[in-house]
C-alpha positions in Angstrom: 86.0 -11.1 76.0 84.6 -7.6 75.5 83.8 -6.1 78.9 80.9 -4.0 77.6 79.4 -7.0 75.8 79.7 -9.1 79.0 77.8 -6.3 81.0 75.1 -6.1 78.3 74.7 -9.9 78.4 74.3 -9.9 82.1 71.7 -7.1 82.0 69.8 -9.0 79.3 69.9 -12.2 81.4 68.6 -10.2 84.4 65.7 -8.8 82.4 64.8 -12.4 81.4 65.0 -13.7 85.0 62.9 -10.8 86.4 60.5 -10.6 83.5 60.8 -6.8 83.3 62.7 -4.5 81.0 65.5 -2.3 82.4 63.1 0.7 82.1 60.5 -1.2 84.2 63.2 -2.2 86.8 64.5 1.3 86.9 61.0 2.7 87.4 60.6 0.4 90.5 64.0 1.5 91.8 63.2 5.2 91.2 59.8 4.9 92.9 61.5 3.3 96.0 63.3 6.6 96.6 66.5 4.8 97.6 69.6 6.6 96.4 72.6 4.8 97.9 74.2 1.9 95.9 74.2 -0.7 98.7 70.6 0.1 99.5 69.6 -0.2 95.9 71.4 -3.5 95.6 69.7 -4.9 98.7 66.3 -3.6 97.5 66.8 -5.2 94.1 67.7 -8.5 95.7 64.5 -8.7 97.7 62.2 -7.0 95.2 63.2 -9.0 92.2 64.5 -12.2 93.8 67.9 -12.0 92.2 71.3 -12.8 93.5 73.9 -10.4 94.9 75.9 -10.2 91.7 72.9 -9.4 89.5 71.5 -6.9 92.0 74.9 -5.2 92.2 75.0 -5.0 88.3 71.5 -3.5 88.4 72.5 -1.0 91.1 75.7 0.0 89.1 73.7 0.4 85.9 71.0 2.4 87.6 73.4 4.7 89.4 75.2 5.3 86.1 71.9 6.0 84.3 71.0 8.6 87.0 74.5 10.2 87.2 75.6 13.0 84.9 78.0 11.6 82.3 81.4 12.1 83.8 82.8 8.6 83.7 85.0 7.1 81.0 83.7 4.3 78.8 86.2 1.8 80.2 86.0 1.1 83.9 89.7 0.2 83.9 90.5 3.7 82.8 89.0 4.9 86.1 90.7 2.2 88.2 94.1 2.8 86.7 94.1 6.6 86.4 96.4 9.3 87.8 99.1 7.8 90.0 97.8 4.3 89.5 98.1 4.5 85.7 101.5 2.8 85.8 99.8 -0.4 87.2 97.6 -1.0 84.1 100.3 -3.1 82.3 100.3 -5.5 85.3 96.5 -5.8 85.1 96.6 -6.3 81.3 99.3 -9.0 81.7 97.1 -10.8 84.3 94.0 -10.7 82.1 95.8 -11.8 78.9 96.7 -15.1 80.6 93.3 -15.5 82.4 91.4 -15.1 79.1 93.2 -18.3 78.0 91.5 -20.3 80.8 88.0 -20.1 79.1 84.8 -18.2 79.4 84.0 -16.0 82.4 82.4 -12.8 83.3 84.0 -9.5 84.3 82.1 -7.4 86.8 83.6 -3.9 87.3 83.3 -2.5 90.8 84.6 0.7 92.3 88.4 0.2 92.4 88.6 -3.4 91.1 87.1 -6.0 88.7 85.5 -9.2 89.9 86.0 -12.3 87.7 83.1 -14.9 87.8 82.1 -18.2 86.4 79.2 -19.7 88.4 80.9 -18.1 91.3 83.5 -15.4 91.7 87.0 -16.8 91.4 89.2 -13.7 91.6 89.2 -10.0 91.9 91.9 -7.7 90.6 92.5 -4.0 91.5 94.9 -1.3 92.4 95.4 -1.5 96.2 97.9 1.4 96.3 99.7 3.6 93.8 102.4 1.0 93.6 100.6 -2.4 94.0 97.8 -4.5 92.6 96.1 -7.0 94.7 94.7 -10.2 93.3 92.0 -11.7 95.5 91.6 -15.5 94.9 88.7 -17.7 96.0 89.9 -21.3 96.5 90.0 -23.7 99.3 92.5 -26.3 100.7 95.7 -24.6 99.5 98.2 -23.8 102.2 99.1 -20.1 102.4 102.7 -18.9 101.8 104.5 -15.6 102.2 103.2 -14.6 98.7 99.7 -16.3 98.9 98.4 -14.6 102.0 95.4 -16.3 103.7 92.6 -13.9 104.6 90.3 -14.0 107.6 87.2 -16.2 107.2 84.1 -14.5 105.9 85.9 -12.1 103.5 85.3 -11.8 99.8 88.4 -13.9 99.0 90.3 -16.5 100.9 93.7 -15.4 99.7 95.4 -12.3 98.5 98.5 -11.9 96.3 100.3 -8.5 96.0 101.8 -7.7 92.7 104.1 -4.7 92.2 105.6 -5.3 88.8 104.8 -7.3 85.6 107.7 -9.7 86.4 105.6 -11.0 89.4 102.8 -12.1 87.0 104.1 -15.6 86.7 103.1 -19.3 86.5 102.9 -19.6 90.3 100.2 -16.9 90.4 98.4 -18.3 87.4 98.4 -21.7 89.0 96.5 -20.4 92.0 94.1 -18.4 89.8 93.5 -21.5 87.6 92.7 -23.6 90.7 90.1 -21.0 91.7 88.8 -20.7 88.1 88.3 -24.5 87.8 86.5 -24.7 91.2 84.2 -21.8 90.3 82.6 -23.5 87.5 
């Protein structure tokens, strides 16, 4: 799955739902005078009647369109840059196996990527210079030392810390697959 193609598909779907072109949507956002990402996202949700994920994508795209071109084409290049660059092979190993599960969308965020079907099932990002964290959305699975339960109300119910490619294993993929299946 090509990340840029997935983003374009989402933006096309949003335009269809809203009944406005991106230029028209951006004109409304510009006229609002709102400048912060979270405020733009919340405004888009109420103004256009779209969900959180779609509003977040619009806010991301709007902010990028307004910003001077200083970002790289691949959001992963930004996430895994500088001291975190050594973590990119872990991310790539995770994604290579997750692609085998079937179709899903990738939503780049600041510092991580969210993976969605009908609902978000996982998020992957560099937590520190030496560790990736995989957030997993699933229910009814007992936590372990490795599968750390998160407080209620968070973005993910579980977190798994991964510091080397060797930790990308069938146990981890079993949990991700459970979340993937439940999401959609």
